[in-house]
SETI-989029 format. One record per atom (N, C-alpha, C, CB): residue in one letter; x, y, z. Coordinates in steps of 0.2 Angstrom, whole numbers, padded with zeros to 4 digits, always signed. Glycine has a CB too. Example, Ala and Ser with C-alpha at 12.3 -4.5 7.8 and 13.67 -1.06 7.14 Angstrom:
! residues 2
A+0066-0028+0039 A+0062-0022+0039 A+0066-0016+0039 A+0057-0022+0045 S+0064-0011+0035 S+0068-0005+0036 S+0064+0000+0039 S+0070-0003+0029 
END
This chain:
! residues 199
M+0239+0534+1007 M+0236+0536+0999 M+0238+0530+0996 M+0240+0542+0996 C+0231+0530+0990 C+0231+0524+0987 C+0239+0524+0980 C+0223+0523+0985 T+0240+0523+0978 T+0245+0522+0972 T+0240+0519+0966 T+0251+0516+0974 V+0244+0523+0961 V+0241+0523+0954 V+0240+0514+0954 V+0248+0528+0947 K+0247+0511+0954 K+0247+0504+0953 K+0243+0501+0957 K+0253+0501+0953 Q+0240+0503+0963 Q+0236+0498+0969 Q+0228+0501+0964 Q+0238+0502+0980 Q+0227+0506+0963 Q+0221+0509+0960 Q+0220+0505+0954 Q+0222+0516+0960 Y+0227+0503+0950 Y+0224+0501+0943 Y+0228+0496+0942 Y+0225+0506+0936 P+0229+0489+0945 P+0234+0486+0944 P+0236+0483+0938 P+0234+0482+0949 D+0232+0483+0933 D+0234+0481+0927 D+0237+0486+0922 D+0230+0478+0925 Y+0236+0491+0924 Y+0243+0498+0921 Y+0248+0498+0921 Y+0244+0504+0924 H+0251+0498+0917 H+0259+0500+0917 H+0263+0502+0924 H+0261+0507+0911 A+0261+0509+0924 A+0262+0513+0929 A+0271+0512+0930 A+0256+0510+0935 Q+0275+0514+0925 Q+0281+0513+0925 Q+0283+0518+0920 Q+0284+0507+0923 P+0290+0521+0922 P+0292+0523+0916 P+0292+0521+0908 P+0296+0524+0917 V+0289+0526+0904 V+0288+0523+0897 V+0292+0527+0892 V+0280+0524+0895 A+0294+0519+0891 A+0301+0521+0884 A+0299+0523+0877 A+0307+0512+0881 P+0304+0525+0873 P+0302+0527+0866 P+0301+0521+0864 P+0305+0531+0862 F+0296+0523+0856 F+0294+0520+0855 F+0295+0519+0847 F+0289+0520+0859 G+0295+0514+0842 G+0297+0515+0836 G+0306+0513+0834 G+0295+0523+0836 D+0306+0514+0826 D+0310+0513+0824 D+0316+0517+0827 D+0309+0513+0819 T+0323+0513+0829 T+0329+0514+0833 T+0333+0518+0827 T+0333+0506+0836 Q+0332+0516+0821 Q+0336+0521+0816 Q+0335+0526+0816 Q+0338+0521+0811 A+0328+0529+0816 A+0322+0537+0813 A+0325+0541+0814 A+0316+0540+0818 R+0322+0543+0808 R+0325+0551+0807 R+0320+0555+0809 R+0328+0553+0799 L+0317+0554+0810 L+0310+0559+0815 L+0310+0556+0822 L+0301+0557+0812 L+0311+0561+0826 L+0309+0560+0832 L+0303+0563+0834 L+0313+0561+0837 V+0299+0560+0837 V+0293+0564+0840 V+0293+0567+0845 V+0288+0561+0840 V+0293+0571+0850 V+0293+0574+0856 V+0287+0576+0860 V+0297+0579+0856 G+0284+0572+0863 G+0278+0573+0866 G+0280+0577+0875 G+0274+0565+0867 L+0273+0576+0877 L+0273+0579+0885 L+0276+0576+0890 L+0268+0580+0888 A+0271+0571+0892 A+0272+0566+0899 A+0267+0560+0897 A+0270+0571+0909 P+0268+0555+0899 P+0260+0550+0899 P+0255+0551+0902 P+0260+0545+0900 G+0250+0549+0898 G+0243+0551+0901 G+0242+0546+0907 G+0235+0550+0895 M+0237+0550+0911 M+0235+0545+0917 M+0232+0538+0912 M+0228+0550+0925 H+0227+0539+0907 H+0224+0532+0907 H+0226+0533+0900 H+0216+0531+0910 G+0233+0535+0896 G+0234+0533+0890 G+0241+0529+0891 G+0234+0539+0886 A+0246+0533+0891 A+0253+0528+0891 A+0254+0526+0899 A+0262+0533+0888 N+0252+0529+0903 N+0253+0525+0908 N+0251+0518+0911 N+0252+0529+0911 A+0245+0516+0907 A+0241+0513+0906 A+0243+0507+0902 A+0238+0516+0904 S+0246+0509+0894 S+0246+0505+0890 S+0253+0504+0890 S+0243+0506+0885 G+0258+0508+0891 G+0263+0507+0892 G+0269+0509+0886 G+0262+0501+0893 R+0264+0513+0880 R+0269+0516+0874 R+0268+0523+0872 R+0268+0511+0866 P+0270+0526+0872 P+0269+0532+0871 P+0261+0536+0865 P+0277+0533+0868 F+0258+0541+0867 F+0251+0542+0865 F+0245+0536+0863 F+0253+0547+0860 T+0246+0531+0868 T+0243+0526+0868 T+0237+0524+0873 T+0248+0523+0869 G+0230+0526+0869 G+0226+0523+0875 G+0221+0530+0876 G+0232+0520+0883 D+0225+0536+0874 D+0220+0542+0875 D+0220+0546+0869 D+0221+0546+0881 F+0216+0551+0871 F+0213+0556+0864 F+0220+0558+0862 F+0207+0563+0867 A+0224+0561+0864 A+0230+0564+0860 A+0233+0559+0855 A+0236+0567+0865 G+0233+0553+0855 G+0238+0550+0851 G+0233+0548+0847 G+0242+0545+0854 L+0226+0550+0846 L+0223+0548+0839 L+0224+0551+0833 L+0218+0550+0839 L+0225+0559+0834 L+0227+0561+0826 L+0235+0562+0825 L+0224+0569+0826 L+0237+0559+0832 L+0246+0559+0829 L+0246+0551+0825 L+0252+0558+0838 Y+0244+0545+0829 Y+0244+0538+0824 Y+0240+0540+0816 Y+0238+0531+0830 E+0236+0543+0817 E+0234+0542+0810 E+0236+0547+0805 E+0226+0543+0810 T+0241+0552+0809 T+0242+0555+0802 T+0249+0551+0803 T+0243+0566+0802 L+0254+0549+0806 L+0259+0544+0805 L+0258+0538+0799 L+0260+0541+0812 Y+0253+0536+0800 Y+0249+0532+0793 Y+0248+0535+0787 Y+0241+0531+0795 D+0245+0542+0785 D+0243+0546+0782 D+0250+0546+0776 D+0241+0552+0786 F+0255+0548+0783 F+0261+0549+0779 F+0268+0544+0776 F+0264+0553+0782 G+0265+0537+0779 G+0271+0533+0778 G+0274+0530+0783 G+0275+0536+0775 Y+0272+0533+0790 Y+0277+0533+0795 Y+0276+0527+0801 Y+0277+0539+0797 S+0270+0522+0797 S+0267+0517+0802 S+0264+0512+0798 S+0262+0520+0807 N+0262+0506+0802 N+0258+0502+0795 N+0250+0502+0798 N+0261+0492+0792 R+0249+0504+0802 R+0243+0504+0803 R+0240+0512+0807 R+0242+0497+0805 P+0234+0512+0806 P+0234+0519+0807 P+0231+0522+0815 P+0232+0522+0801 T+0231+0518+0820 T+0227+0517+0828 T+0232+0513+0832 T+0218+0512+0827 S+0235+0516+0838 S+0239+0512+0843 S+0237+0509+0849 S+0244+0516+0845 E+0233+0504+0852 E+0228+0502+0854 E+0232+0498+0861 E+0223+0497+0848 S+0238+0494+0860 S+0242+0491+0866 S+0248+0490+0861 S+0238+0484+0870 L+0252+0487+0866 L+0259+0483+0866 L+0258+0478+0862 L+0261+0480+0872 A+0252+0474+0861 A+0252+0468+0858 A+0247+0469+0849 A+0248+0463+0864 D+0246+0474+0848 D+0240+0477+0842 D+0248+0476+0835 D+0235+0489+0844 G+0253+0477+0835 G+0256+0474+0828 G+0259+0479+0825 G+0250+0471+0823 L+0259+0486+0830 L+0259+0493+0826 L+0267+0491+0826 L+0255+0501+0831 M+0270+0496+0819 M+0276+0496+0818 M+0277+0504+0816 M+0278+0489+0813 L+0283+0509+0818 L+0285+0514+0814 L+0290+0512+0809 L+0285+0519+0817 K+0289+0517+0805 K+0295+0515+0800 K+0298+0523+0799 K+0291+0511+0791 D+0305+0525+0800 D+0306+0529+0800 D+0305+0536+0805 D+0304+0528+0795 C+0302+0533+0810 C+0299+0536+0815 C+0300+0534+0821 C+0294+0537+0814 R+0302+0538+0830 R+0301+0537+0834 R+0298+0540+0840 R+0305+0536+0834 I+0295+0539+0843 I+0290+0543+0847 I+0291+0544+0856 I+0283+0539+0846 T+0295+0548+0858 T+0298+0548+0866 T+0293+0556+0870 T+0311+0549+0866 N+0294+0556+0877 N+0292+0560+0879 N+0295+0564+0883 N+0289+0558+0881 A+0295+0571+0884 A+0299+0575+0886 A+0299+0574+0894 A+0298+0581+0884 V+0294+0569+0898 V+0296+0568+0905 V+0294+0559+0903 V+0290+0574+0911 K+0297+0554+0907 K+0294+0549+0908 K+0291+0546+0912 K+0296+0548+0907 C+0286+0552+0915 C+0285+0544+0920 C+0275+0551+0921 C+0293+0542+0932 L+0271+0547+0923 L+0265+0550+0924 L+0267+0557+0929 L+0259+0543+0928 P+0266+0562+0928 P+0267+0569+0932 P+0260+0569+0937 P+0267+0576+0927 P+0261+0570+0942 P+0255+0575+0947 P+0249+0578+0943 P+0260+0582+0953 Q+0244+0577+0944 Q+0239+0581+0939 Q+0240+0580+0934 Q+0238+0587+0939 N+0242+0577+0931 N+0243+0577+0924 N+0249+0582+0922 N+0237+0578+0921 K+0252+0587+0924 K+0255+0593+0919 K+0265+0592+0926 K+0248+0605+0921 P+0267+0591+0920 P+0273+0591+0922 P+0277+0596+0926 P+0275+0590+0918 T+0280+0594+0931 T+0283+0600+0933 T+0291+0600+0933 T+0281+0600+0940 T+0295+0608+0933 T+0300+0610+0931 T+0304+0604+0933 T+0302+0616+0934 T+0304+0601+0942 T+0309+0596+0944 T+0309+0590+0938 T+0308+0592+0951 E+0303+0589+0937 E+0301+0584+0933 E+0306+0583+0925 E+0294+0585+0931 I+0303+0587+0923 I+0307+0588+0916 I+0317+0590+0917 I+0302+0596+0911 N+0317+0592+0922 N+0324+0594+0922 N+0328+0587+0922 N+0326+0597+0928 T+0324+0581+0929 T+0327+0575+0930 T+0326+0571+0923 T+0324+0570+0936 C+0321+0570+0919 C+0320+0567+0914 C+0325+0569+0907 C+0313+0567+0914 N+0327+0577+0907 N+0330+0578+0901 N+0335+0575+0900 N+0332+0584+0900 P+0340+0572+0904 P+0345+0568+0900 P+0345+0561+0899 P+0351+0570+0902 Y+0341+0560+0900 Y+0337+0554+0895 Y+0337+0558+0888 Y+0327+0552+0898 L+0332+0562+0888 L+0329+0566+0882 L+0336+0568+0876 L+0327+0574+0886 A+0340+0569+0880 A+0349+0572+0878 A+0351+0567+0873 A+0355+0571+0886 V+0351+0560+0878 V+0355+0555+0874 V+0350+0551+0869 V+0358+0550+0879 E+0344+0553+0868 E+0339+0549+0863 E+0340+0554+0859 E+0332+0547+0865 L+0340+0561+0858 L+0342+0565+0852 L+0351+0565+0852 L+0337+0573+0851 K+0354+0563+0854 K+0363+0562+0850 K+0364+0555+0847 K+0370+0563+0856 A+0358+0550+0847 A+0357+0545+0844 A+0354+0545+0838 A+0353+0543+0847 L+0350+0550+0837 L+0348+0552+0830 L+0353+0553+0824 L+0346+0558+0831 P+0352+0549+0819 P+0357+0550+0814 P+0358+0557+0812 P+0356+0548+0808 E+0362+0560+0807 E+0363+0568+0804 E+0357+0569+0802 E+0368+0569+0798 Q+0355+0574+0800 Q+0349+0579+0798 Q+0343+0577+0799 Q+0349+0582+0792 S+0344+0572+0806 S+0337+0572+0808 S+0332+0576+0810 S+0338+0570+0813 V+0325+0576+0810 V+0318+0582+0811 V+0317+0577+0817 V+0309+0582+0804 I+0317+0582+0823 I+0312+0582+0830 I+0308+0587+0829 I+0316+0584+0837 L+0302+0583+0831 L+0295+0586+0831 L+0292+0586+0838 L+0292+0582+0825 A+0293+0593+0839 A+0290+0596+0847 A+0283+0597+0846 A+0294+0603+0851 L+0278+0591+0851 L+0273+0594+0851 L+0269+0597+0858 L+0270+0591+0849 G+0271+0604+0857 G+0268+0609+0862 G+0274+0614+0867 G+0262+0603+0868 T+0276+0617+0869 T+0278+0623+0871 T+0285+0618+0876 T+0271+0629+0876 I+0281+0615+0880 I+0285+0611+0886 I+0290+0606+0882 I+0279+0606+0892 A+0287+0604+0876 A+0290+0598+0872 A+0297+0602+0869 A+0285+0595+0867 H+0297+0607+0867 H+0300+0612+0859 H+0305+0615+0866 H+0291+0621+0854 Q+0303+0618+0872 Q+0309+0619+0879 Q+0312+0614+0880 Q+0306+0619+0885 A+0311+0608+0882 A+0315+0600+0884 A+0320+0600+0879 A+0311+0592+0883 V+0319+0601+0871 V+0323+0599+0867 V+0330+0605+0868 V+0319+0598+0858 L+0327+0610+0867 L+0332+0617+0867 L+0338+0612+0876 L+0324+0630+0870 K+0334+0614+0880 K+0336+0610+0885 K+0343+0603+0885 K+0329+0607+0886 A+0340+0599+0881 A+0345+0595+0880 A+0349+0595+0876 A+0344+0592+0879 Y+0350+0600+0871 Y+0356+0601+0868 Y+0361+0603+0871 Y+0356+0605+0863 P+0363+0606+0875 P+0361+0613+0879 P+0358+0619+0875 P+0367+0615+0883 L+0354+0625+0872 L+0353+0628+0872 L+0348+0633+0875 L+0355+0626+0870 K+0351+0638+0875 K+0345+0646+0880 K+0338+0643+0877 K+0347+0658+0875 S+0333+0646+0880 S+0325+0645+0878 S+0326+0649+0874 S+0320+0646+0882 G+0328+0656+0871 G+0328+0661+0869 G+0331+0659+0862 G+0331+0665+0873 F+0334+0654+0861 F+0337+0652+0853 F+0332+0651+0850 F+0342+0646+0851 A+0326+0650+0849 A+0321+0647+0845 A+0313+0648+0849 A+0324+0638+0844 A+0308+0652+0846 A+0303+0655+0850 A+0299+0647+0849 A+0300+0663+0846 F+0295+0646+0851 F+0288+0640+0848 F+0285+0645+0842 F+0279+0636+0857 G+0283+0643+0840 G+0276+0641+0834 G+0276+0635+0829 G+0276+0647+0829 H+0267+0636+0828 H+0266+0631+0825 H+0269+0630+0817 H+0260+0630+0825 N+0272+0624+0817 N+0275+0623+0809 N+0281+0629+0809 N+0268+0625+0803 A+0283+0630+0814 A+0290+0633+0814 A+0296+0629+0811 A+0291+0634+0822 L+0300+0630+0810 L+0305+0626+0809 L+0314+0630+0810 L+0303+0625+0802 H+0317+0625+0815 H+0322+0628+0820 H+0328+0624+0819 H+0321+0629+0828 T+0335+0629+0813 T+0341+0623+0812 T+0345+0623+0819 T+0346+0624+0804 L+0345+0617+0823 L+0350+0617+0828 L+0358+0616+0825 L+0348+0611+0832 P+0362+0618+0829 P+0369+0619+0830 P+0370+0612+0825 P+0372+0620+0839 D+0369+0607+0827 D+0373+0599+0823 D+0369+0599+0816 D+0371+0590+0827 G+0365+0604+0813 G+0362+0602+0807 G+0354+0598+0806 G+0369+0598+0805 R+0352+0597+0814 R+0347+0594+0813 R+0340+0599+0813 R+0347+0591+0818 T+0336+0598+0813 T+0331+0603+0812 T+0322+0602+0817 T+0330+0603+0804 L+0324+0608+0822 L+0318+0606+0826 L+0309+0609+0824 L+0320+0610+0832 V+0306+0604+0823 V+0299+0607+0820 V+0293+0607+0824 V+0297+0604+0815 D+0291+0612+0824 D+0285+0613+0831 D+0276+0612+0830 D+0285+0622+0832 S+0274+0611+0832 S+0266+0610+0831 S+0265+0609+0839 S+0262+0602+0826 Y+0258+0613+0838 Y+0253+0611+0845 Y+0252+0606+0846 Y+0247+0613+0845 H+0250+0602+0851 H+0250+0596+0854 H+0244+0592+0853 H+0250+0596+0860 T+0245+0587+0852 T+0237+0585+0850 T+0233+0583+0855 T+0237+0579+0845 S+0232+0586+0859 S+0228+0587+0866 S+0222+0588+0863 S+0230+0593+0871 R+0215+0585+0869 R+0209+0586+0868 R+0206+0592+0866 R+0206+0583+0872 Y+0210+0597+0870 Y+0207+0602+0870 Y+0209+0607+0865 Y+0208+0604+0876 N+0215+0605+0863 N+0220+0610+0855 N+0214+0607+0851 N+0230+0606+0851 I+0210+0601+0850 I+0208+0598+0843 I+0202+0602+0844 I+0208+0587+0841 Q+0198+0599+0850 Q+0189+0602+0852 Q+0188+0611+0851 Q+0187+0600+0861 T+0193+0616+0854 T+0193+0621+0850 T+0197+0623+0844 T+0193+0626+0854 K+0199+0618+0839 K+0200+0620+0834 K+0208+0624+0833 K+0194+0623+0833 R+0209+0623+0838 R+0219+0626+0839 R+0224+0622+0833 R+0222+0622+0849 L+0221+0615+0834 L+0225+0612+0830 L+0218+0607+0826 L+0232+0608+0833 T+0221+0610+0818 T+0215+0603+0815 T+0220+0598+0810 T+0206+0606+0809 K+0216+0595+0808 K+0218+0589+0805 K+0223+0592+0800 K+0213+0584+0803 A+0221+0596+0796 A+0226+0600+0790 A+0230+0604+0792 A+0222+0604+0785 M+0230+0608+0799 M+0237+0611+0803 M+0241+0606+0804 M+0236+0614+0810 F+0239+0600+0805 F+0244+0594+0807 F+0248+0590+0802 F+0241+0590+0811 A+0244+0591+0798 A+0245+0585+0791 A+0251+0591+0787 A+0235+0583+0784 D+0249+0598+0787 D+0254+0604+0785 D+0261+0602+0790 D+0251+0613+0788 V+0261+0600+0794 V+0268+0599+0797 V+0272+0593+0794 V+0267+0597+0804 F+0267+0590+0795 F+0270+0585+0792 F+0274+0582+0784 F+0267+0580+0793 A+0270+0587+0781 A+0273+0591+0775 A+0280+0594+0773 A+0269+0594+0775 S+0278+0596+0780 S+0284+0601+0780 S+0292+0596+0782 S+0283+0608+0786 I+0288+0591+0785 I+0294+0589+0788 I+0296+0582+0783 I+0293+0587+0798 G+0291+0580+0779 G+0293+0578+0774 G+0298+0579+0767 G+0288+0577+0773 Q+0298+0588+0767 Q+0303+0591+0762 Q+0311+0590+0765 Q+0301+0599+0760 L+0309+0591+0774 L+0316+0592+0776 L+0320+0586+0773 L+0317+0592+0785 L+0316+0580+0777 L+0318+0572+0776 L+0320+0573+0768 L+0311+0566+0778 A+0317+0573+0764 A+0318+0571+0755 A+0324+0576+0754 A+0310+0575+0748 H+0325+0581+0759 H+0329+0587+0755 H+0338+0582+0758 H+0327+0598+0761 S+0335+0581+0764 S+0343+0577+0767 S+0344+0571+0763 S+0342+0574+0776 N+0340+0568+0758 N+0341+0563+0756 N+0345+0562+0750 N+0336+0561+0755 Q+0344+0571+0749 Q+0348+0571+0740 Q+0356+0573+0745 Q+0344+0581+0731 Q+0356+0575+0749 Q+0366+0577+0751 Q+0368+0575+0750 Q+0370+0578+0756 P+0376+0575+0749 P+0381+0570+0747 P+0381+0566+0753 P+0389+0572+0744 T+0384+0560+0756 T+0385+0558+0762 T+0392+0557+0763 T+0382+0551+0761 
END
């Protein structure tokens, strides 16, 4: 069987590292690298449909210096924001297995522990939501996934949920630009409130 790297020699085709500000108070957690997206480009949510609304919204809310993410050499920088995935490698059939999620979960746990106090974690989709809970570690019943739902975590950070920015969700209007903007408005209020807290 031909490997992805053999079939697409120019593709990144390796684990995809987190991208963005290492001191960020907002961590966006996605699902996994897409075959022709992050698996090709080497940057989360870059090169496929799922990144279009995400990067446009990050720009609109002041988290990036440009509204699109095209390649590792495009000059894009994130401000107070970092993006990662629950699974770091391209999964079979583009859908992560439980084994892959469990294997990558310790990496996510390390990323979460490195966040500043009172940070916000944005989970894009149910799998990302459950991966964050597992990384804490918390039982899945600790917090139910719900679009624009806010969950206070034991360490004072906040988990915010959103439907994933997938082509399917956007084309079926399960997730609209306005709905996604509402999520970022909630995040902005949380981070503004944390700025007012005594240090």
